[in-house]
N, C-alpha and C positions, 0 to 999 in steps of 0.2 A: 504494500500500500504506500503510495507516494503522498506525503502530507507535510505540513509545516509543523513538525513534531516539537520544535523548540518554542513555538508560540501558539499553544492550544487556546481555544476560547473556553472560559469557565464562567458559569453563571454567577459565582460568588466574587468575581473580580470587580473592583470598584467601577471600572469603565462600563462593564456589562450592567451592573446595578443601576448606574446613572441612565443607561439606555432605556430601562423600564420607565423612568420618570419622564424622559423626553417624549416617549410615545403616549403615555398617560396624559401629559400636558396637552399635546396636540388634539387628542380625541376629546378630552374634557372641554377644551376651549371651543370645540365645534358643537358642543351640546349633547353628545351622545352618552356621556357617563352621568349617572344619577344615583342617588340613594333612595331606596324605597322599601316598603314592607310587602314582600311577596312570598308565596310558598316555594321552598327550595328543598333539595335533598339535604337532610341533616343527620350527621352521625352522632348519636347520643354517647358513643364510647369515646370518640375523638373530640367531641364538643366543637364541631366546626361545620360550616356549610360546605357543600360539595357541588361541583359542576357535573354535567353528564359524563364528561371525559374521565371523571374520577370514580365512576360507578362500574361495578362488575355485576353481572347477572348470573344467578344460580338458582336451582330449584329450592323452594322452601314450602313447608307444610303450613297452611294457614286455615283459620276457621272459614267456613262458608255458611252464611246465615241469611235466612229470609225473615224480614221483619215487617210487621204491620204498623203503619202510621195512621192513627185515627183522624179522619177528617172532622173538623170542628162543625158544630151543628148549624151554624149560619150558612154553610154551603148547601144544606139539604133543603133547597127552596123548591116550590112547585115547578115542575118541568114546563118549559115553553117550547113550541115547535122550532126546530132549526134544521139546517140542511143536513146535519150529521145524524140526527135522530130526535128523540123526545116526543112524547105525547103526554097529555094530562094524566095525572096520577089516577084519575078515575078509569081512564082507558087501560092503564096498566092493570088495575084491579080486575077489569072485565076480560082481559086477555087470557087465553088458555095458559095454564102453567107449563113452564118448560119441562121437557122430559129429562130425567137424570141421564148422565152419560159417564162412561168409564174414562179413565185417563188415556186409554189407547183408542177409544172410539167415541170422540166427543160429538155432541149434538150440533155444535156450531160448524160453520163452514170456514173456519179460520184458515188464512193463507199460511204457507210454510214460512219459517223464520228466514229473514233476509239480512245479509251482512252489509247491504248497500247503505252508505251514509245518507241520512235524511237531508232535506233541504236546509238552507240557512235558518238561523234562529229567528223565529217570528217575534215581532214586537208584542209586548204584553197587551192582552185584551183589556178593555176597560172593565168588563165584567165577565167572569168565567161562565161557561155554560152551566145551566142548572141541572143538577143530577135528578134522576127520577126517584120516586118512592121505592124503597127496597125493603125486603123482609128484615134486614139487620143494618145497623149503622155501617157506612162505607169505610173501608180501610184501604189505604194506599200501600201496596206491597213493594218493598225494595229488596235488593240483594247486595251483599257486600262481603268482602274477604278481610275487611279491617274494622271489626266492631269497635275498636278503641277510638275511631274517629267520630263515632256517633255523638259524643258530647259536644262536638263542634259543628253539628249539622245546623244549617240555616235554610235549606231548600231541598226539593226533590225535582230533578230535571227529567223532562219527557222529550221524546223525539217529536218535533213539531208536525210532521206529516203522517205519522203512524196512527193507526186506529187503536183506540183503547176501549175496553169492554168491562162490564161488571160481572163477576163470577160468584155464584153462591156455592160454598163448600164448607162442610163441618160447621153448619149453622153460623156462618159469617159471610159477609159480602166484601169482595176484594176488587180493587181497580188495578188493572194491568194491561199490557199490550196484547192485543188479540193474537198477533203472530207467535207469542211465546206461551200461550195458555197450556198447550199440550206439554211443552217442556217443563213448565213450572209444576204442573199437576204431577208429573212423574217424579220431579225432584223433591217435592214436599210430601209425597205419599198420599195424595187424594185418591180415594177409591171410587168416588162418584162426585160429580159436580155438575152445575148447569149455568148457562149464560142467561142473564136478565133479558127478557124480551118485552117489547112495547108493540102492541098491535101486530102480533105474530112476526115481528122482525127483531133481530138482535139489536139491542141498544148499543150504540158506539159513538165515540166522539174523537176528533183529531186531538193530538197532543196540544196543538196551539189553542184549541178552544177551552182547554182546562187550565190555562195559565191564570193565576190569581187565586186558585183554590187554597185554603188554609188547612193546616193539620196541627195536631198537638205534638209538641216536641217529644221525641222518644225517651229523653233523659231528664230534661228540665221541665217540670209540669207547668211552670208559669210562662213558658215561651211558646209561640206559634211558629211554624215554618210555612214556606210559600212554594207553590208549584210554579216552575218556570220551564223553559225549553232550551235545548242546546244541541248543536249539530255533532257533538261528540257521542251522543247516545245512539248506540247501534243495537240491532235486534238479533244477535246471534247467541247471546247469553243473558242471564238475569231475568228481569221482569219487564224491561222497557222503562222502568222508573228508577233513576239513579240517585242514590243518596249523595247529597252535595254538601261538602264541608270546605268552604273557600280557603280556609287556612291550611288545608292539608292536600291540595292538589292543584296543578297548573290549570287544567281544564275547568275545575270548579272555580278557581280564582277568576278566570276570564268571564265565566257566566255571571259571577257575582258582580264584576265591574259593569256588565251590561244591564243587569237588573237592579243594581244598587243594593245588593244584599249585604248584611253585616258579616264581618269576618271574625269569628271567635277563635281564640288560640289559648286553650287551657293547658298546654304542655310546655314545660320548661326545658332548659338546655340539656338536662339529664334524661329527658324523655319521661318525666314524671308529671302527673296531673297536679295542677295547683287547685285553688278553690273553684275555678271554672269547670273543673271536672265533676262537680256535684258530689254524689255519694262515692266517687272513685278517687277523690283527692288523696294524694300521697302514694298512689300506686303508679309504677312504671307502666308504659303502654302495653308491653307484652304480658305482664301479670294481670293487667286489667281486662284483657280479652275474655278469659273464662268467667270473670266476675260480672262483666257486662252481659254476657250471654245468659248467665244464671239470673241476673236481675230482670232481663227482658222476659224470660220464661215465667218468672214468678208473677209478673204483671200481665201475662196473657198476650203480649205483643210479639213473642217469638213464634214464628210459623214453623220453621225447621232449622236444624243446625247440623252440619257435617264438617268435614275437612276437605281441603283440596290442595294438590301440588301444582304450583305455578312458578314461573320465572319471577324472581323478586330482586330488587336492587340491594347491593351490598357495598360497603366502603372498600375502596381499593387498598387502603392501608391496613385496617384491622380485620377486614373481611367479615364484619358483623352487619346484620340487616340495618338499613337506614330507614328513616321516616321522612315524609313530607311535612314541613313545618314552616309557617309564615314567620319570618324575622326581618329585622332591619338589615339590609345588605346593600352593597354597591353593585350596580349593574351597568352593562353596556347595552344600550338600546339597539335592537335590530331594525327599528323602523324610523325613529325620530329624525335621523340624518340620512336615511336611505341606505344604511349599511347592508341590509340583506340584499336589496336590489343590485347594489354596486358589486357586492361579492359574487353574486350569481352571474353577473355580466362578465366578470373577470375569468370565471371558470371556462367560458367559451373561447378564451384566447390562449389557453394552455395546451401543452402536449401531455398525453396521459399514457402511462405504462402500468398496468394494461388499460385498455380502453374502458372497461367497466368501472374503473376507479372514479371516472367522471360522474357517472350516475349516482354512485354511493355518496360521494361528498356533496353533490348537489341536493340530493334528497334530505340529507341531514341539515343543511343550511336552510332549505325551504321550510322545514318544520321546527327548527330549534327556537326555544323561547329566548327572551333577553338573557344575555350572558352574565351570570353571577360571578363576579371577579374577586369578592372579598372572602377571607378565611379568618377564623378565630384561632390563631396560633401565636405563639410567643417567639417565633423565628421567621426569617424570610424577608423579602422586600416589602416594606409597608405601603399601604394606600397613602400616597404622598399629599394628603390634605390635612387641614386643621379644623378645630371646632371651637366655637365660642361657648364658654361655660355659663354665660349669662342667659343667652337666648337659643342656644343649641344650633346656631346657623353655621353652615360650612364656610370656612375661610380658605379660599384657593384662588390665586390669580397668577399672572405671568411672573411677578416678582417672587412670590413664595415658591413656585415651581423651580425657578432658576436658582434660588437659594438652596433648595434641596438637591438639585443636580450638582451644584458645586460642592455641597457637603459630601455627597456620595462619591464624587470623583476623587476627593482628597482623603476621605476617611472611611469610605464604604458605608453600606446600608446599616451596619450595626450602630453607627453614630446616632441614628434616629432614636434608638432606645436609650442611649447613654446621655444624650444632651437634651436640654430644654429648648423650646422654640426661640426664646429670647436670645439664645447664644448664637443663632445663625440667621434669623429673620431680621429684616430691616426694622429699626426701632420704631418707625412710624406705622407699622402694620396694625390695622384695627379691624374689628368686625364690621362687615359691610351693612349689617342690619341695625345693630344697636350702638355701634361706635365704640364698643369695649376695647381697651388697649391691649397691648401684648401680654400683660400679666394675666389676662383673663382668657387667653387662647391656649388650648392644649392640642397635642398631636393626636391623630387618628390611631386607634389601637389595632385595627384589623390589618392583615397583610394581604398581598396580592396572590391570587390563584397561581399555582406553579405552572399551569398551562399558559398563563399570561407571560410568566418569566421566560419560558422556553420559546413562546411565540414571538417575542420581540427580538429574536436573534438577527433578524434582517436589519434592525437598527443598531444593535450592540455589536454585531460582527461585520456585516457587509458595509454599513456606512462608516464604521469606525476604523477600517483598515484601508490603507492607500492602495494595496494591490488587489482589492476586491471592489465590487460595484453591485448595485441593485439593478435588476433582479438577479437572483442566483440562477444558474443554468438548470439545476436539478435539486429537488428535495427528495430524499429517499428514506423511507421508514416502513415499519410494519403496517399491516392492513388495519390494525386497531387505531392508528393515528388519524383516520378520517374524522374521528370525533375528538382527537387530541391535537397533536402538533401541526398537522396539515391545516386543520381548521383554525386554530388559534393564531397561527402565523398569517393566514389569509385575512382574518378579521382585524387583527391589529395593524397590518400593513394597509389594507383598504381603508380602515377607519382613520389612519393618520396620514397616509400618502395617496389614497385613492387609486392604488394599483396593487396587483398581486406581488408578493415578494419573490416569486419563482417563475421560471419559464415552463417548467415541467415538473410533474410529480411521478415518482415511481413507488408503487405500493407492493410490499413484499408479504409473503405468507410466513407461517411459523414452522418450526421443525418438530416433527412427530416421529414415532418409531415406525417400523415397517408394517404394523397393523393399524396405523393411523391414530395411535394413542398419544396423548400429551406426555412428554418425558417428565419423570419424577424420580426422586430418590427412593420413595417407598416401593415403586414398581421395579426399580433397578434396571430400567430400560434406557438409561442415558448413554450417550456415546461421548467420551471425553476427547476434545480436539488434540490435546497433547499426546494422548495414547495413539491416535491415528498417525500423527506425523512422526512420532518416534518409531513406529513400526513400518510405515510405508513411505514416509517423507512428506514434507509440507505440500508438494505439488499434487499428491493424490487427494489430499483434503481440498485443495483449491479446485481440482478437477471435479470433485463431487459438487461443490458449490456452482461451478460453471455448467454442470450437466443437468441441473434441475430447473424446472419452471418456477422461478422465485415468486411469481404472482400468486401461486397457490401454496397451501401447506405442503411441505415436502418431507419425505421419509429418509431416515438414515439408520443403518444398523451395521453390524460387523459384516454380514453377508453382502450388503449393498456396497460397502467400502471395498470388499474383496473383488467384486465385479469391476469396480472402477480401477482398482489396482491392475487388473488384467488389461483393461483398456489403455491405461497409462503405459504399460509395458509394450503394447502394440504401437503406440505413438512413438515411444522412445526408440524402439527397434527400427522403425521407419526412418527416423533421423539418422540412426547409425548406418543404415544402408545407403542413404543419400550421401553422407559425409565420406564413407569408405569408397564410394565410386566416383568421387570428385578429387581424389588426392593428386592426380596428374593433370588436372584441368586448370587452365588459365583463362579467366573470363574476358581478358583483353586480347589474348593471342588466338584463342581457339573458337571464336564465334563462327557460326555457320549461317549462311543466308537463308531466308525463308524458302525460296524456290529450290534450294539444295536439300532441304530436310525431307526425310521420309514422311509419307502422309500420316502415318500413325503418330509421329512426333508432333506434326502440326495439329492433329486432333487433340493430343495431350495438352498442348498450350491453349487451345481454344477451350477445352474443358476446365483447365486451371483458371482461365479468365472468368468463366461463368461462375465458378466456385467463389472467386474473390468478390464478385458482386453480391452473391447471396450472404456471405459472411459479413461483408461490410454493412449491408442493410440490417442484418440481425444485430450487430453491435450498435448501430445508430439508433435502434429502437430498444436498446437495453435487453434484448432477448439472447442472453449469453448461451442458454441451452440450445437455441437454434444454431448459433455459430458453431458451438462444439459439435453438435450432431452432424452438421453439414461437413465439417472437416473430418470427423471420425468416419463417417460413411464413405467419404472420398478416399480416405486411406485404405479402408477395408476393401472397398469395391473397385474403384477406378485404379488405385495404385497396386495394392498387394495382389488382387485377384486378376488384374488385366495388364496394366501397362508395365509395371516393374517386372512381372513374370515374363512378359513378351520380349522385353529388350535385353534380358540377361544374355541371350546369345550374342547380340551385338557388343554388349559391354565386355564380355569375357572372351569372345572368340574373334571378333574383328581386329584388324590392325589398330594399335593404340591411337594413331593419328588419323585414322580413316574418317571420312565425312560421316558415315553412319554412326560410328562410336561418338564422335564429337557432338553430333546432333543430339544423341540421347543424353549426353552429359549436359548440354545446354539446357535441355528440358529439366533435368534433375536439379540444375542450379536454380532455375526459376521456381521450381516446386519447393526446394529448400528455403530459398530466400523469402518466399511468400508465406509458407507455413510457419516459419520460426517467428515472423513478426505478427501474424494473425493469431497465433496461439499464445504469444507473450502475455496478454492480459490475464490469461487463465493459468498457464504453466510458466510462470515468470522465472523460476529458478532453473528449470530444465532448458528453457529457450536461451537463457543467458549462458548456460553451460555449452549449448550447441554453438552459440555465437562465438564463444571463446575458443572453440575447437574447429573453426572454419579452416579448410585447407588454405595453404599460403596463396594459392592462385586466386582465391576469392577475397582474401583480406587485403584490399587495395589501400593505398595511402589515403588518409583522411577518414577512414572508416570509424564510426563511433565505437567507444569502448564497450558499450552495453547495447543489447538489442532494444532496451526500453528507450534508448535515445535515437534509434535508427529510423524513426518515422514510419509511416504507414505504406504498405505496398500498393502500387497503382500500376495500371497498364503502361504508363510511361516508362516504368522500369524495364519493360520487356525489350530485349534486343535479340533477334530482329522484332520490329513492330508487327503487331497482328493486323492484317487487313480485315476490317470489321465484317464485310460482307462474306469474304471467304471463310472466316472463322465460324460465322453463323451457319453457312452451308455445310461445313464439316460436321458440326453438331447434329444437323438434320440427317446427313448421310449416314453417320455412324450409329444413329438410332436403329436403322435397318441392319447395319453390319452387326451390331450387338445382339439383335434378335437372332441372327444366324449363329453367332457365337454361343448363345444360350442353348440353342438346339444341338449344336455340335458338342458342347461340353457334356450335355446329358447323354448323348450317344457314345461319347468316349468313355464315360463312367460305366455304362452298360457293357461296352466292349472289354473293359478291364475285368469286370465281374465274370464275363463269359470266357476270360483268359485268352481272348483273341489277340490282345496286345498287352504289353507291359506299360511302358511310358508312352505318352501321347505322341512323341516324335516317331514312333513306329507306325503311325496310322496314315493311311491314304483315305482322304475324306471326299465323299461325293454328296453334294447338297442339291436337293431337288426343290426348285423355287416355284411356288404358285405364281400365277400370272400377275397379281397385284404387287407381290413382293419383287418380282423380276423387273417390273416397271420402275420401282423406286430404288432398286439396287444401283449404287454408284459404280462408275468405272474406276477400278483401283489399279495401281502399278503392280506388276508381277511380284509375287512373293509376299505381298501385304497380308493376305489372309493366312498364309502358312505361318508367318511370324506371329500374327495375332492369336491364332488358334494353337500355336506351338505343335504343329504336325508336319509330316513329310511332304504332303501335297494336298491341294484342294481343287476339286473340279465343281463348277457350277453348271447345272443342267435344268431344263424346264420340267416342271412336274406334269403329271397327267392332267388333261383338261378337266376342269371342275374341282380339282384338288385345292383346298384352302389352307392347309397346314404345311409348314416346312418339314420335309423329310430328309433324314441323314443316313447315309450308308457308310459303314466303316470297314475297310479292308486292310490287310497287312501290306505295308509298303514294300516295294521292291528295293533292293540295295542292302547295304551293311551299315552298322552303327559306327560312325566316325569316333575313334577313341579320344579325339581332342574336343570336339564340340557336341558329341553325343547325338547328332542328327543322323537320320538314316539317309545316306547318300551313296553315290557310286564312288568307291575308293580306287586308288591307283591311277587316276587320270593323269596326275602330274608325276612324272618319273623322278623328279627331284625329291619328292616326299610321297612315295606310293602308299604309305600306311594310312594316309588321311584323305579327306575329301579335297576337291580342288580349291575351295575357298580357304581352308586351313593351310593348304600347301603354299598358297600365295602369301599368307600372313607369316608363316614360318620362314619363308625365303626373305621376306622383308626384315624380319627380326634378326636374321643372320648377317645382313649386309652391314 
């Protein structure tokens, strides 16, 4: 890894801490930062607020209770005709009684439950619809998995466009969503029930028509609650009537703002009920759950109680369940200055690795509430504002911010807690509201969210260093950082500077074992990096990293590493072959012109050029695994199985300075010089070792001392230059040739099994070409197919009319095995060296001169 190791950026360095204040100042002065009382995640164990990025979700067992809220008597007015339903009470009395129905076969024609979100919240009606006369007082049924929030209830929320009905069951009358009657009946154990009818029709009303109904508070007998509507109410679970405690939930809070509902908060920092908890004062919220359920049961308002397993938020530090709790906190508004809209617009300008990372981050920003940036801790970077002790007004302006920035730059953020404001603020600093002087001004006690701290790195690192600039080319982190660093960096940068801090985002998965399980000490399934590189070398570990799709969770185990070690040996041995066959080659002296090169060598260069483009594109899009796989497949298929095997005869048997041998060496030089540089990002140590062991004929003056300084291979490095059109045609032609080779290879293998031949050089091959293949078959110089197939001879003939497949016939070749080149040839043709073939005789004669 290449990095400025001597100058790392550290979030506790004074200049970094000062960067926090600079960004805070800019966003605050634009009006996006405010202090307010809203429900946030609160950890009762750590005694601090938490943002969504500090929340972990895991399964938790919780109570599941259905509770009846009694409507107050003033709602039971004589029914009046409306579009939804309603007939006079007298008509109700005259109507035939509804027939009982079982939970599995109700009398109603209720529609199945729907998960579709209702329409927008309707405005409160001036007067709710009057309920018809019923056999029993009407009870509004709710469902909740947090009974401890019932003391803070102020409303029940309905879906505005859903139909609500009245159900008689167990000598009680309940109001709930029509679509959920069957589901509720089964959940609470009703064996029989009936819907209230008016004039032979089921009475029903839209949720929006019931707004304004009042009910008796389930815990506090002196309080009433109100029926409202909200578009967060969905009809897949529960009763369609949502218990609403604005102090304990974000959606509840938003509904409360719209309908001007009171916000009760009877829970303190420790998660314990104060006097507002009524009979449960002094109990912590978890201990209160069974007590509240028992209390409801004793008063006849508990319809049913079970338990349920569901995903529940936990603190990322202590891993304990958290609660939603309304407290005074500092927030960054997502709407006031258009931060959400600007941030979403910036996402469209970025490059994403992988592509789906865009949708993930966008959906999180679209739905996130205002960002709670304050934490109740005694360490960290503080919220850099002050407070008047007389009127509680916030004291913060350009002069106070600049004084804090200077303080942090010289003494660090710890000075905030060690010094009093009068020691560094201007003497004339006063409260903007009441005019109180500096002696009545105190520092803010809350600290900044750690995600704010990490998110301002664009200011504390990019802006602070002369050799860096905004925006960064790339931010790279784990996939969990869509709700963490990726997002906090974007929001602080857009909020302060109206632009994203990065040009691209790369999202990575996590490491799991080969069975997909998270690694842990208890399971003993971890793989220690130092054990891998001590056994196999660091480059095998690097090869594993480069071989996996990092955008997904990736597996590693001893067996996986062993497989990569085999692949590494394959690559290393290929480098050894290339180096060993270039020992006598001088890349300035021994060049061969393009037109002099055998066609198979020209194809090899064209194939290498195509590989270079694939690998370069893969690296440019940060898909290291695609680059590795392209090179490895090229080594295994194009090189080992085809080209290197085919040219061994020329390399080992032709005259050392012959055009054929020098041509092959030229191709090997280009393959070596390309692969060593394209593999260097992954196999850094091995490629540097290869670079250090280049033959003297390749190590020209001015050559960089390390492959990491050698630059990136391009087609301009090729000599001779590749004619683009001819190279493209070669790749097309050789697709046909390789289809012949596949058929011949299969036939040769069968001939060996049949003991017709030993080595392939003993074979005489006849290939029968179907008409369509014959048309596409290129005209090749004599000997090309023999060299490529490594056989004694090849004859091409036309297949029978109508034949569609390539057919191959293998015969034993005439002649003898040359003891020098091992090819089956006619020996004794050259009297000077009668023991070898004519080609070898010429070479031997040349060597003796």
